[in-house]
Each structure stands twice: as C-alpha cells, then as structure tokens.
ZASE-744971 format. One record per residue: residue in one letter; x, y, z of N, C-alpha, C, O in turn. Coordinates in pm, whole numbers, m for minus. Example, Ala and Ser with C-alpha at 12.3 -4.5 7.8 and 13.67 -1.06 7.14 Angstrom:
{resn a	n.east 1319	n.north m569	n.up 780	ca.east 1230	ca.north m450	ca.up 780	c.east 1320	c.north m330	c.up 780	o.east 1424	o.north m332	o.up 846}
{resn s	n.east 1285	n.north m225	n.up 708	ca.east 1367	ca.north m106	ca.up 714	c.east 1290	c.north 3	c.up 787	o.east 1341	o.north 114	o.up 804}
//
This chain:
{resn x	n.east 11190	n.north 16684	n.up 8635	ca.east 11057	ca.north 16673	ca.up 8544	c.east 10929	c.north 16675	c.up 8621	o.east 10888	o.north 16602	o.up 8711}
{resn x	n.east 10877	n.north 16774	n.up 8563	ca.east 10747	ca.north 16809	ca.up 8653	c.east 10623	c.north 16729	c.up 8650	o.east 10603	o.north 16650	o.up 8557}
{resn x	n.east 10519	n.north 16750	n.up 8770	ca.east 10424	ca.north 16615	ca.up 8738	c.east 10306	c.north 16697	c.up 8681	o.east 10271	o.north 16813	o.up 8707}
{resn x	n.east 10252	n.north 16600	n.up 8592	ca.east 10171	ca.north 16657	ca.up 8480	c.east 10009	c.north 16687	c.up 8548	o.east 9947	o.north 16584	o.up 8572}
{resn x	n.east 9955	n.north 16783	n.up 8573	ca.east 9839	ca.north 16796	ca.up 8603	c.east 9718	c.north 16843	c.up 8486	o.east 9722	o.north 16951	o.up 8426}
{resn x	n.east 9651	n.north 16777	n.up 8474	ca.east 9547	ca.north 16804	ca.up 8337	c.east 9449	c.north 16900	c.up 8426	o.east 9399	o.north 16890	o.up 8538}
{resn x	n.east 9446	n.north 17023	n.up 8298	ca.east 9335	ca.north 17141	ca.up 8300	c.east 9160	c.north 17070	c.up 8255	o.east 9150	o.north 16968	o.up 8186}
{resn x	n.east 9068	n.north 17127	n.up 8295	ca.east 8948	ca.north 17086	ca.up 8216	c.east 8983	c.north 17117	c.up 8066	o.east 8951	o.north 17028	o.up 7988}
{resn x	n.east 9024	n.north 17191	n.up 8029	ca.east 9044	ca.north 17215	ca.up 7863	c.east 9099	c.north 17105	c.up 7790	o.east 9077	o.north 17077	o.up 7673}
{resn x	n.east 9181	n.north 17040	n.up 7880	ca.east 9261	ca.north 16899	ca.up 7824	c.east 9154	c.north 16790	c.up 7809	o.east 9177	o.north 16713	o.up 7715}
{resn x	n.east 9056	n.north 16768	n.up 7869	ca.east 8993	ca.north 16658	ca.up 7887	c.east 8892	c.north 16648	c.up 7746	o.east 8820	o.north 16732	o.up 7692}
{resn x	n.east 8921	n.north 16520	n.up 7717	ca.east 8812	ca.north 16496	ca.up 7581	c.east 8736	c.north 16347	c.up 7669	o.east 8770	o.north 16244	o.up 7727}
{resn x	n.east 8609	n.north 16427	n.up 7626	ca.east 8476	ca.north 16288	ca.up 7658	c.east 8458	c.north 16210	c.up 7578	o.east 8442	o.north 16257	o.up 7465}
{resn x	n.east 8450	n.north 16055	n.up 7593	ca.east 8411	ca.north 15974	ca.up 7477	c.east 8263	c.north 15908	c.up 7525	o.east 8245	o.north 15910	o.up 7647}
{resn x	n.east 8186	n.north 15867	n.up 7468	ca.east 8066	ca.north 15802	ca.up 7511	c.east 8085	c.north 15660	c.up 7485	o.east 8136	o.north 15604	o.up 7388}
{resn x	n.east 8031	n.north 15611	n.up 7597	ca.east 8070	ca.north 15421	ca.up 7619	c.east 7906	c.north 15397	c.up 7616	o.east 7821	o.north 15480	o.up 7647}
{resn x	n.east 7885	n.north 15261	n.up 7570	ca.east 7769	ca.north 15222	ca.up 7592	c.east 7793	c.north 15074	c.up 7636	o.east 7858	o.north 14999	o.up 7563}
{resn x	n.east 7731	n.north 15023	n.up 7778	ca.east 7733	ca.north 14895	ca.up 7809	c.east 7630	c.north 14789	c.up 7838	o.east 7543	o.north 14820	o.up 7920}
{resn x	n.east 7627	n.north 14675	n.up 7788	ca.east 7500	ca.north 14592	ca.up 7809	c.east 7499	c.north 14528	c.up 7931	o.east 7584	o.north 14440	o.up 7942}
{resn x	n.east 7412	n.north 14550	n.up 8045	ca.east 7419	ca.north 14515	ca.up 8155	c.east 7326	c.north 14365	c.up 8143	o.east 7294	o.north 14317	o.up 8251}
{resn x	n.east 7290	n.north 14305	n.up 8045	ca.east 7243	ca.north 14197	ca.up 8045	c.east 7339	c.north 14044	c.up 8120	o.east 7444	o.north 13989	o.up 8085}
{resn x	n.east 7263	n.north 14024	n.up 8207	ca.east 7370	ca.north 13896	ca.up 8273	c.east 7482	c.north 13954	c.up 8352	o.east 7528	o.north 13866	o.up 8425}
{resn x	n.east 7535	n.north 14053	n.up 8364	ca.east 7637	ca.north 14110	ca.up 8425	c.east 7586	c.north 14090	c.up 8611	o.east 7470	o.north 14088	o.up 8652}
{resn x	n.east 7702	n.north 14079	n.up 8688	ca.east 7714	ca.north 14089	ca.up 8806	c.east 7699	c.north 14240	c.up 8846	o.east 7776	o.north 14327	o.up 8805}
{resn x	n.east 7576	n.north 14268	n.up 8943	ca.east 7593	ca.north 14408	ca.up 8957	c.east 7676	c.north 14492	c.up 9021	o.east 7688	o.north 14611	o.up 8992}
{resn x	n.east 7758	n.north 14415	n.up 9141	ca.east 7869	ca.north 14487	ca.up 9169	c.east 8011	c.north 14540	c.up 9119	o.east 8070	o.north 14646	o.up 9139}
{resn x	n.east 8045	n.north 14415	n.up 9038	ca.east 8143	ca.north 14405	ca.up 8973	c.east 8133	c.north 14523	c.up 8820	o.east 8226	o.north 14588	o.up 8772}
{resn x	n.east 7983	n.north 14518	n.up 8771	ca.east 7942	ca.north 14617	ca.up 8691	c.east 7988	c.north 14768	c.up 8720	o.east 8061	o.north 14839	o.up 8649}
{resn x	n.east 7920	n.north 14803	n.up 8858	ca.east 7908	ca.north 14912	ca.up 8881	c.east 8052	c.north 14964	c.up 8919	o.east 8081	o.north 15083	o.up 8909}
{resn x	n.east 8156	n.north 14855	n.up 8967	ca.east 8315	ca.north 14935	ca.up 8999	c.east 8368	c.north 14980	c.up 8875	o.east 8443	o.north 15077	o.up 8869}
{resn x	n.east 8321	n.north 14891	n.up 8739	ca.east 8411	ca.north 14934	ca.up 8601	c.east 8312	c.north 15071	c.up 8571	o.east 8354	o.north 15162	o.up 8500}
{resn x	n.east 8220	n.north 15074	n.up 8612	ca.east 8126	ca.north 15226	ca.up 8544	c.east 8195	c.north 15321	c.up 8620	o.east 8240	o.north 15422	o.up 8567}
{resn x	n.east 8207	n.north 15295	n.up 8752	ca.east 8245	ca.north 15429	ca.up 8841	c.east 8421	c.north 15461	c.up 8808	o.east 8473	o.north 15572	o.up 8809}
{resn x	n.east 8486	n.north 15338	n.up 8780	ca.east 8610	ca.north 15374	ca.up 8688	c.east 8625	c.north 15444	c.up 8621	o.east 8712	o.north 15531	o.up 8629}
{resn x	n.east 8528	n.north 15428	n.up 8515	ca.east 8524	ca.north 15535	ca.up 8404	c.east 8483	c.north 15664	c.up 8397	o.east 8541	o.north 15759	o.up 8346}
{resn x	n.east 8326	n.north 15658	n.up 8481	ca.east 8294	ca.north 15813	ca.up 8499	c.east 8424	c.north 15900	c.up 8628	o.east 8430	o.north 16022	o.up 8644}
{resn x	n.east 8487	n.north 15826	n.up 8680	ca.east 8609	ca.north 15898	ca.up 8726	c.east 8698	c.north 15935	c.up 8665	o.east 8763	o.north 16035	o.up 8693}
{resn x	n.east 8718	n.north 15863	n.up 8574	ca.east 8854	ca.north 15906	ca.up 8472	c.east 8991	c.north 15818	c.up 8499	o.east 9099	o.north 15843	o.up 8447}
{resn x	n.east 8963	n.north 15693	n.up 8606	ca.east 9096	ca.north 15634	ca.up 8640	c.east 9153	c.north 15574	c.up 8516	o.east 9275	o.north 15555	o.up 8514}
{resn x	n.east 9076	n.north 15540	n.up 8405	ca.east 9153	ca.north 15461	ca.up 8306	c.east 9192	c.north 15540	c.up 8199	o.east 9213	o.north 15495	o.up 8086}
{resn x	n.east 9204	n.north 15667	n.up 8234	ca.east 9269	ca.north 15773	ca.up 8141	c.east 9427	c.north 15819	c.up 8226	o.east 9459	o.north 15844	o.up 8342}
{resn x	n.east 9505	n.north 15811	n.up 8071	ca.east 9649	ca.north 15876	ca.up 8146	c.east 9693	c.north 16007	c.up 8194	o.east 9802	o.north 16045	o.up 8238}
{resn x	n.east 9562	n.north 16078	n.up 8174	ca.east 9566	ca.north 16264	ca.up 8236	c.east 9452	c.north 16252	c.up 8342	o.east 9365	o.north 16339	o.up 8345}
{resn x	n.east 9450	n.north 16121	n.up 8451	ca.east 9359	ca.north 16119	ca.up 8547	c.east 9421	c.north 16212	c.up 8650	o.east 9532	o.north 16192	o.up 8701}
{resn x	n.east 9341	n.north 16316	n.up 8677	ca.east 9384	ca.north 16434	ca.up 8806	c.east 9256	c.north 16400	c.up 8929	o.east 9137	o.north 16393	o.up 8898}
{resn x	n.east 9299	n.north 16384	n.up 9048	ca.east 9202	ca.north 16358	ca.up 9133	c.east 9082	c.north 16457	c.up 9168	o.east 8970	o.north 16423	o.up 9205}
{resn x	n.east 9136	n.north 16603	n.up 9144	ca.east 9045	ca.north 16678	ca.up 9175	c.east 8968	c.north 16764	c.up 9071	o.east 8926	o.north 16877	o.up 9097}
{resn x	n.east 8951	n.north 16692	n.up 8936	ca.east 8927	ca.north 16702	ca.up 8829	c.east 8855	c.north 16612	c.up 8766	o.east 8892	o.north 16495	o.up 8773}
{resn x	n.east 8753	n.north 16641	n.up 8702	ca.east 8650	ca.north 16543	ca.up 8647	c.east 8687	c.north 16520	c.up 8500	o.east 8654	o.north 16591	o.up 8405}
{resn x	n.east 8765	n.north 16404	n.up 8501	ca.east 8849	ca.north 16374	ca.up 8337	c.east 8767	c.north 16211	c.up 8297	o.east 8815	o.north 16135	o.up 8213}
{resn x	n.east 8671	n.north 16187	n.up 8356	ca.east 8553	ca.north 16060	ca.up 8293	c.east 8510	c.north 16092	c.up 8168	o.east 8528	o.north 16193	o.up 8100}
{resn x	n.east 8437	n.north 15967	n.up 8142	ca.east 8364	ca.north 15995	ca.up 8011	c.east 8211	c.north 15933	c.up 8077	o.east 8175	o.north 15884	o.up 8184}
{resn x	n.east 8143	n.north 15971	n.up 7933	ca.east 7990	ca.north 15969	ca.up 7954	c.east 7980	c.north 15778	c.up 7902	o.east 8028	o.north 15723	o.up 7803}
{resn x	n.east 7895	n.north 15717	n.up 8022	ca.east 7843	ca.north 15590	ca.up 8017	c.east 7699	c.north 15578	c.up 8000	o.east 7626	o.north 15638	o.up 8080}
{resn x	n.east 7643	n.north 15500	n.up 7895	ca.east 7516	ca.north 15457	ca.up 7882	c.east 7527	c.north 15295	c.up 7916	o.east 7617	o.north 15219	o.up 7879}
{resn x	n.east 7407	n.north 15263	n.up 7998	ca.east 7411	ca.north 15136	ca.up 8048	c.east 7239	c.north 15067	c.up 7984	o.east 7127	o.north 15117	o.up 8002}
{resn x	n.east 7269	n.north 14965	n.up 7924	ca.east 7110	ca.north 14950	ca.up 7879	c.east 7106	c.north 14785	c.up 7917	o.east 7202	o.north 14715	o.up 7952}
{resn x	n.east 6973	n.north 14746	n.up 7899	ca.east 6945	ca.north 14651	ca.up 7987	c.east 6958	c.north 14608	c.up 8115	o.east 6994	o.north 14497	o.up 8153}
{resn x	n.east 6913	n.north 14738	n.up 8203	ca.east 6982	ca.north 14767	ca.up 8357	c.east 6858	c.north 14633	c.up 8418	o.east 6878	o.north 14567	o.up 8520}
{resn x	n.east 6763	n.north 14622	n.up 8347	ca.east 6639	ca.north 14542	ca.up 8413	c.east 6693	c.north 14396	c.up 8429	o.east 6655	o.north 14316	o.up 8515}
{resn x	n.east 6794	n.north 14372	n.up 8329	ca.east 6833	ca.north 14203	ca.up 8334	c.east 6978	c.north 14168	c.up 8416	o.east 7050	o.north 14073	o.up 8386}
{resn x	n.east 7002	n.north 14257	n.up 8517	ca.east 7117	ca.north 14228	ca.up 8586	c.east 7107	c.north 14120	c.up 8681	o.east 6994	o.north 14091	o.up 8721}
{resn x	n.east 7180	n.north 14074	n.up 8712	ca.east 7180	ca.north 13974	ca.up 8823	c.east 7250	c.north 14018	c.up 8925	o.east 7308	o.north 14127	o.up 8922}
{resn x	n.east 7252	n.north 13906	n.up 9067	ca.east 7324	ca.north 13920	ca.up 9156	c.east 7351	c.north 13775	c.up 9199	o.east 7280	o.north 13683	o.up 9158}
{resn x	n.east 7454	n.north 13757	n.up 9283	ca.east 7503	ca.north 13645	ca.up 9350	c.east 7439	c.north 13617	c.up 9477	o.east 7411	o.north 13716	o.up 9545}
{resn x	n.east 7409	n.north 13496	n.up 9526	ca.east 7364	ca.north 13456	ca.up 9626	c.east 7251	c.north 13469	c.up 9665	o.east 7175	o.north 13427	o.up 9578}
{resn x	n.east 7176	n.north 13520	n.up 9785	ca.east 7025	ca.north 13540	ca.up 9809	c.east 7019	c.north 13709	c.up 9808	o.east 6932	o.north 13756	o.up 9880}
{resn x	n.east 7089	n.north 13787	n.up 9746	ca.east 7081	ca.north 13942	ca.up 9773	c.east 6932	c.north 13984	c.up 9703	o.east 6853	o.north 14071	o.up 9741}
{resn x	n.east 6920	n.north 13885	n.up 9580	ca.east 6749	ca.north 13961	ca.up 9595	c.east 6681	c.north 13978	c.up 9700	o.east 6639	o.north 14090	o.up 9728}
{resn x	n.east 6657	n.north 13871	n.up 9779	ca.east 6549	ca.north 13873	ca.up 9900	c.east 6650	c.north 13961	c.up 10002	o.east 6592	o.north 14035	o.up 10081}
{resn x	n.east 6781	n.north 13959	n.up 10007	ca.east 6844	ca.north 14000	ca.up 10171	c.east 6871	c.north 14138	c.up 10159	o.east 6860	o.north 14220	o.up 10250}
{resn x	n.east 6911	n.north 14163	n.up 10034	ca.east 6972	ca.north 14331	ca.up 10039	c.east 6847	c.north 14407	c.up 10022	o.east 6756	o.north 14382	o.up 9943}
{resn x	n.east 6855	n.north 14501	n.up 10107	ca.east 6762	ca.north 14604	ca.up 10145	c.east 6775	c.north 14728	c.up 10125	o.east 6879	o.north 14768	o.up 10178}
{resn x	n.east 6703	n.north 14830	n.up 10058	ca.east 6703	ca.north 15001	ca.up 10051	c.east 6616	c.north 15067	c.up 10133	o.east 6494	o.north 15050	o.up 10136}
{resn x	n.east 6689	n.north 15156	n.up 10211	ca.east 6578	ca.north 15248	ca.up 10276	c.east 6591	c.north 15379	c.up 10204	o.east 6663	o.north 15417	o.up 10111}
{resn x	n.east 6472	n.north 15451	n.up 10298	ca.east 6456	ca.north 15582	ca.up 10250	c.east 6355	c.north 15622	c.up 10355	o.east 6265	o.north 15551	o.up 10399}
{resn x	n.east 6383	n.north 15745	n.up 10388	ca.east 6272	ca.north 15788	ca.up 10488	c.east 6199	c.north 15922	c.up 10475	o.east 6261	o.north 16021	o.up 10438}
{resn x	n.east 6076	n.north 15927	n.up 10503	ca.east 6011	ca.north 16060	ca.up 10409	c.east 6043	c.north 16198	c.up 10528	o.east 5995	o.north 16310	o.up 10511}
{resn x	n.east 6123	n.north 16165	n.up 10634	ca.east 6153	ca.north 16271	ca.up 10752	c.east 5999	c.north 16288	c.up 10842	o.east 5984	o.north 16391	o.up 10908}
{resn x	n.east 5911	n.north 16204	n.up 10841	ca.east 5814	ca.north 16231	ca.up 10944	c.east 5822	c.north 16110	c.up 11047	o.east 5914	o.north 16033	o.up 11021}
{resn x	n.east 5750	n.north 16078	n.up 11153	ca.east 5772	ca.north 15997	ca.up 11271	c.east 5700	c.north 15877	c.up 11176	o.east 5597	o.north 15890	o.up 11110}
{resn x	n.east 5770	n.north 15780	n.up 11187	ca.east 5731	ca.north 15621	ca.up 11129	c.east 5738	c.north 15632	c.up 10961	o.east 5672	o.north 15558	o.up 10888}
{resn x	n.east 5815	n.north 15720	n.up 10922	ca.east 5827	ca.north 15734	ca.up 10785	c.east 5928	c.north 15639	c.up 10674	o.east 5946	o.north 15662	o.up 10555}
{resn x	n.east 5988	n.north 15525	n.up 10758	ca.east 6092	ca.north 15457	ca.up 10713	c.east 6030	c.north 15363	c.up 10652	o.east 5951	o.north 15285	o.up 10706}
{resn x	n.east 6078	n.north 15362	n.up 10471	ca.east 6019	ca.north 15276	ca.up 10409	c.east 6150	c.north 15188	c.up 10351	o.east 6264	o.north 15234	o.up 10343}
{resn x	n.east 6110	n.north 15046	n.up 10311	ca.east 6228	ca.north 14976	ca.up 10302	c.east 6166	c.north 14919	c.up 10189	o.east 6047	o.north 14932	o.up 10159}
{resn x	n.east 6284	n.north 14830	n.up 10104	ca.east 6229	ca.north 14726	ca.up 9978	c.east 6322	c.north 14693	c.up 9950	o.east 6420	o.north 14767	o.up 9949}
{resn x	n.east 6328	n.north 14501	n.up 9901	ca.east 6446	ca.north 14458	ca.up 9872	c.east 6485	c.north 14446	c.up 9741	o.east 6395	o.north 14458	o.up 9657}
{resn x	n.east 6597	n.north 14425	n.up 9700	ca.east 6667	ca.north 14433	ca.up 9570	c.east 6567	c.north 14356	c.up 9438	o.east 6571	o.north 14400	o.up 9323}
{resn x	n.east 6493	n.north 14252	n.up 9471	ca.east 6408	ca.north 14201	ca.up 9383	c.east 6265	c.north 14278	c.up 9389	o.east 6172	o.north 14247	o.up 9314}
{resn x	n.east 6258	n.north 14369	n.up 9475	ca.east 6112	ca.north 14430	ca.up 9482	c.east 6179	c.north 14578	c.up 9381	o.east 6144	o.north 14586	o.up 9264}
{resn x	n.east 6239	n.north 14646	n.up 9420	ca.east 6340	ca.north 14745	ca.up 9340	c.east 6342	c.north 14711	c.up 9199	o.east 6259	o.north 14776	o.up 9135}
{resn x	n.east 6416	n.north 14623	n.up 9125	ca.east 6426	ca.north 14556	ca.up 9008	c.east 6284	c.north 14570	c.up 8953	o.east 6257	o.north 14627	o.up 8848}
{resn x	n.east 6197	n.north 14513	n.up 9034	ca.east 6100	ca.north 14500	ca.up 8939	c.east 5980	c.north 14636	c.up 8942	o.east 5874	o.north 14633	o.up 8880}
{resn x	n.east 6014	n.north 14723	n.up 9005	ca.east 5937	ca.north 14863	ca.up 9025	c.east 6046	c.north 14945	c.up 8970	o.east 6007	o.north 15053	o.up 8928}
{resn x	n.east 6148	n.north 14927	n.up 8960	ca.east 6237	ca.north 15055	ca.up 8918	c.east 6360	c.north 14974	c.up 8881	o.east 6432	o.north 14939	o.up 8974}
{resn x	n.east 6389	n.north 14942	n.up 8771	ca.east 6508	ca.north 14853	ca.up 8717	c.east 6624	c.north 14927	c.up 8702	o.east 6724	o.north 14862	o.up 8670}
{resn x	n.east 6638	n.north 15062	n.up 8717	ca.east 6774	ca.north 15143	ca.up 8686	c.east 6828	c.north 15169	c.up 8823	o.east 6947	o.north 15149	o.up 8846}
{resn x	n.east 6746	n.north 15214	n.up 8916	ca.east 6792	ca.north 15236	ca.up 9055	c.east 6894	c.north 15155	c.up 9110	o.east 6987	o.north 15213	o.up 9166}
{resn x	n.east 6893	n.north 15042	n.up 9105	ca.east 6973	ca.north 14962	ca.up 9172	c.east 7129	c.north 14984	c.up 9145	o.east 7223	o.north 15011	o.up 9220}
{resn x	n.east 7118	n.north 14961	n.up 8991	ca.east 7258	ca.north 15004	ca.up 8930	c.east 7262	c.north 15157	c.up 8972	o.east 7355	o.north 15168	o.up 9052}
{resn x	n.east 7216	n.north 15252	n.up 8957	ca.east 7257	ca.north 15360	ca.up 9002	c.east 7286	c.north 15409	c.up 9130	o.east 7342	o.north 15514	o.up 9162}
{resn x	n.east 7239	n.north 15315	n.up 9202	ca.east 7258	ca.north 15347	ca.up 9386	c.east 7401	c.north 15281	c.up 9406	o.east 7497	o.north 15331	o.up 9465}
{resn x	n.east 7395	n.north 15141	n.up 9336	ca.east 7557	ca.north 15133	ca.up 9360	c.east 7652	c.north 15168	c.up 9270	o.east 7766	o.north 15122	o.up 9281}
{resn x	n.east 7619	n.north 15254	n.up 9169	ca.east 7767	ca.north 15333	ca.up 9120	c.east 7775	c.north 15459	c.up 9203	o.east 7886	o.north 15507	o.up 9229}
{resn x	n.east 7658	n.north 15519	n.up 9247	ca.east 7673	ca.north 15668	ca.up 9325	c.east 7740	c.north 15646	c.up 9440	o.east 7797	o.north 15745	o.up 9485}
{resn x	n.east 7754	n.north 15510	n.up 9523	ca.east 7821	ca.north 15465	ca.up 9641	c.east 7947	c.north 15455	c.up 9610	o.east 8028	o.north 15462	o.up 9702}
{resn x	n.east 7991	n.north 15440	n.up 9488	ca.east 8150	ca.north 15428	ca.up 9487	c.east 8236	c.north 15549	c.up 9418	o.east 8353	o.north 15545	o.up 9380}
{resn x	n.east 8142	n.north 15661	n.up 9412	ca.east 8217	ca.north 15788	ca.up 9366	c.east 8213	c.north 15857	c.up 9483	o.east 8157	o.north 15816	o.up 9585}
{resn x	n.east 8287	n.north 15988	n.up 9469	ca.east 8314	ca.north 16074	ca.up 9569	c.east 8204	c.north 16154	c.up 9611	o.east 8129	o.north 16212	o.up 9533}
{resn x	n.east 8194	n.north 16159	n.up 9771	ca.east 8055	ca.north 16207	ca.up 9840	c.east 8054	c.north 16375	c.up 9807	o.east 7964	o.north 16418	o.up 9879}
{resn x	n.east 8095	n.north 16455	n.up 9755	ca.east 8126	ca.north 16605	ca.up 9723	c.east 8077	c.north 16625	c.up 9611	o.east 8017	o.north 16537	o.up 9549}
{resn x	n.east 8102	n.north 16775	n.up 9559	ca.east 8063	ca.north 16821	ca.up 9461	c.east 8098	c.north 16770	c.up 9288	o.east 8031	o.north 16802	o.up 9190}
{resn x	n.east 8220	n.north 16685	n.up 9289	ca.east 8285	ca.north 16625	ca.up 9195	c.east 8203	c.north 16534	c.up 9159	o.east 8166	o.north 16534	o.up 9042}
{resn x	n.east 8145	n.north 16414	n.up 9267	ca.east 8104	ca.north 16311	ca.up 9263	c.east 7950	c.north 16339	c.up 9207	o.east 7888	o.north 16259	o.up 9138}
{resn x	n.east 7899	n.north 16472	n.up 9252	ca.east 7746	ca.north 16504	ca.up 9209	c.east 7777	c.north 16508	c.up 9045	o.east 7707	o.north 16446	o.up 8964}
{resn x	n.east 7889	n.north 16588	n.up 9009	ca.east 7925	ca.north 16640	ca.up 8837	c.east 7952	c.north 16448	c.up 8807	o.east 7884	o.north 16395	o.up 8719}
{resn x	n.east 8021	n.north 16390	n.up 8862	ca.east 8028	ca.north 16270	ca.up 8788	c.east 7917	c.north 16175	c.up 8761	o.east 7937	o.north 16096	o.up 8668}
{resn x	n.east 7810	n.north 16167	n.up 8822	ca.east 7721	ca.north 16073	ca.up 8865	c.east 7595	c.north 16156	c.up 8745	o.east 7480	o.north 16115	o.up 8733}
{resn x	n.east 7651	n.north 16269	n.up 8673	ca.east 7531	ca.north 16294	ca.up 8580	c.east 7590	c.north 16255	c.up 8438	o.east 7531	o.north 16284	o.up 8334}
{resn x	n.east 7676	n.north 16207	n.up 8442	ca.east 7720	ca.north 16145	ca.up 8304	c.east 7702	c.north 16014	c.up 8304	o.east 7762	o.north 15946	o.up 8221}
{resn x	n.east 7626	n.north 15963	n.up 8386	ca.east 7555	ca.north 15800	ca.up 8333	c.east 7432	c.north 15813	c.up 8330	o.east 7368	o.north 15887	o.up 8404}
{resn x	n.east 7378	n.north 15725	n.up 8221	ca.east 7240	ca.north 15712	ca.up 8161	c.east 7203	c.north 15586	c.up 8188	o.east 7273	o.north 15502	o.up 8132}
{resn x	n.east 7107	n.north 15539	n.up 8265	ca.east 7080	ca.north 15387	ca.up 8264	c.east 6967	c.north 15373	c.up 8219	o.east 6883	o.north 15452	o.up 8260}
{resn x	n.east 6925	n.north 15269	n.up 8120	ca.east 6800	ca.north 15238	ca.up 8077	c.east 6778	c.north 15098	c.up 8091	o.east 6862	o.north 15012	o.up 8061}
{resn x	n.east 6662	n.north 15074	n.up 8138	ca.east 6576	ca.north 14910	ca.up 8155	c.east 6593	c.north 14832	c.up 8042	o.east 6618	o.north 14713	o.up 8058}
{resn x	n.east 6581	n.north 14891	n.up 7901	ca.east 6596	ca.north 14797	ca.up 7794	c.east 6688	c.north 14864	c.up 7727	o.east 6758	o.north 14963	o.up 7748}
{resn x	n.east 6672	n.north 14777	n.up 7631	ca.east 6793	ca.north 14775	ca.up 7508	c.east 6796	c.north 14926	c.up 7432	o.east 6901	o.north 14981	o.up 7398}
{resn x	n.east 6693	n.north 14969	n.up 7417	ca.east 6718	ca.north 15115	ca.up 7342	c.east 6754	c.north 15221	c.up 7435	o.east 6736	o.north 15203	o.up 7556}
{resn x	n.east 6814	n.north 15356	n.up 7378	ca.east 6878	ca.north 15459	ca.up 7430	c.east 6850	c.north 15560	c.up 7317	o.east 6843	o.north 15533	o.up 7197}
{resn x	n.east 6832	n.north 15694	n.up 7383	ca.east 6826	ca.north 15809	ca.up 7292	c.east 6928	c.north 15841	c.up 7257	o.east 6910	o.north 15909	o.up 7156}
{resn x	n.east 7086	n.north 15829	n.up 7291	ca.east 7229	ca.north 15887	ca.up 7263	c.east 7256	c.north 15826	c.up 7125	o.east 7378	o.north 15819	o.up 7111}
{resn x	n.east 7195	n.north 15782	n.up 7023	ca.east 7251	ca.north 15718	ca.up 6893	c.east 7342	c.north 15859	c.up 6854	o.east 7453	o.north 15825	o.up 6816}
{resn x	n.east 7328	n.north 15984	n.up 6854	ca.east 7341	ca.north 16092	ca.up 6777	c.east 7536	c.north 16119	c.up 6815	o.east 7625	o.north 16162	o.up 6742}
{resn x	n.east 7539	n.north 16078	n.up 6938	ca.east 7674	ca.north 16077	ca.up 7010	c.east 7787	c.north 15943	c.up 6973	o.east 7901	o.north 15929	o.up 7018}
{resn x	n.east 7737	n.north 15882	n.up 6907	ca.east 7801	ca.north 15770	ca.up 6871	c.east 7851	c.north 15687	c.up 6952	o.east 7970	o.north 15669	o.up 6927}
{resn x	n.east 7807	n.north 15618	n.up 7050	ca.east 7888	ca.north 15560	ca.up 7181	c.east 7943	c.north 15431	c.up 7131	o.east 7882	o.north 15353	o.up 7058}
{resn x	n.east 8064	n.north 15415	n.up 7177	ca.east 8160	ca.north 15292	ca.up 7157	c.east 8112	c.north 15202	c.up 7236	o.east 8069	o.north 15235	o.up 7346}
{resn x	n.east 8112	n.north 15054	n.up 7189	ca.east 8037	ca.north 14945	ca.up 7306	c.east 8170	c.north 14898	c.up 7391	o.east 8284	o.north 14884	o.up 7347}
{resn x	n.east 8134	n.north 14884	n.up 7492	ca.east 8252	ca.north 14818	ca.up 7585	c.east 8188	c.north 14723	c.up 7667	o.east 8080	o.north 14715	o.up 7726}
{resn x	n.east 8312	n.north 14638	n.up 7648	ca.east 8287	ca.north 14493	ca.up 7685	c.east 8384	c.north 14452	c.up 7809	o.east 8500	o.north 14493	o.up 7805}
{resn x	n.east 8354	n.north 14394	n.up 7888	ca.east 8463	ca.north 14406	ca.up 8076	c.east 8467	c.north 14207	c.up 8023	o.east 8524	o.north 14125	o.up 8095}
//
C-alpha cells in the first residue's frame, strides 16, 4: 500500500470564524495554528499548505492567566543605535488588540515560505464585525 501525498489541487479550503472573547491567548493560538497548518485534516502533508482560513473576532477581549498582562514583553528595534522599543501585553492590547494573537500564532507556524503563506489565511478583528460574510464561514468552538 502506497503512502498518500496530497497535491495542491486536492486541497479544499473552508472558512471558520472563532469568537475569542474570554478565551486564553496561548490555548486559542495553538488551535488556530493547527487549523492554519491543516493538521486537523486527513490529507495533511507537511510540505504543502493544506490548512483552512480562520477569522477571529473579539480579539481585544482575549484573556491571559497569571501576571502576563504586566510581565510579558514585546520588543522591536528600529535598526538605529538605542532604537530598542518594548511594551507589555496590556499596552499592546490597548493600542493594537489584534497583534498579540497574531504574534502568538505566527510563532507557532513554520519559519519559512510555507509559514508565511499560512499566516496570510488568518484574519483577526478586534470587534465582533468582519467583512467576510460572503465566504459563509462556519462557527468553530473549542
């Protein structure tokens, strides 16, 4: 019996919508990364993007455990001397609510061309509205 290897023509992509209100950041990010990667499908192939599209609403109302709102830091550098900027999770959620979940999911995907292709299928919105109703996304609960 031969091992099945999917081709890009075999992949059927679905759209899922996830309500992030009250969900824990890391646990939600692992499930989203799993769906983007396609590991929930029987045709999963490691070298091919077999995942589905994911729409996340209410990303601004995500929660964390412990003291991560004050202790978890995000860093960026301008490239100039002394250009290191940092902010904690609470400040990030206040200014850019969708970025915390984006950074968490991006860190769980492959660090290559395939991972960059997968992260493009993630759509995150801070509020309950999204412009993807034409795709008829299915609600997904964990």
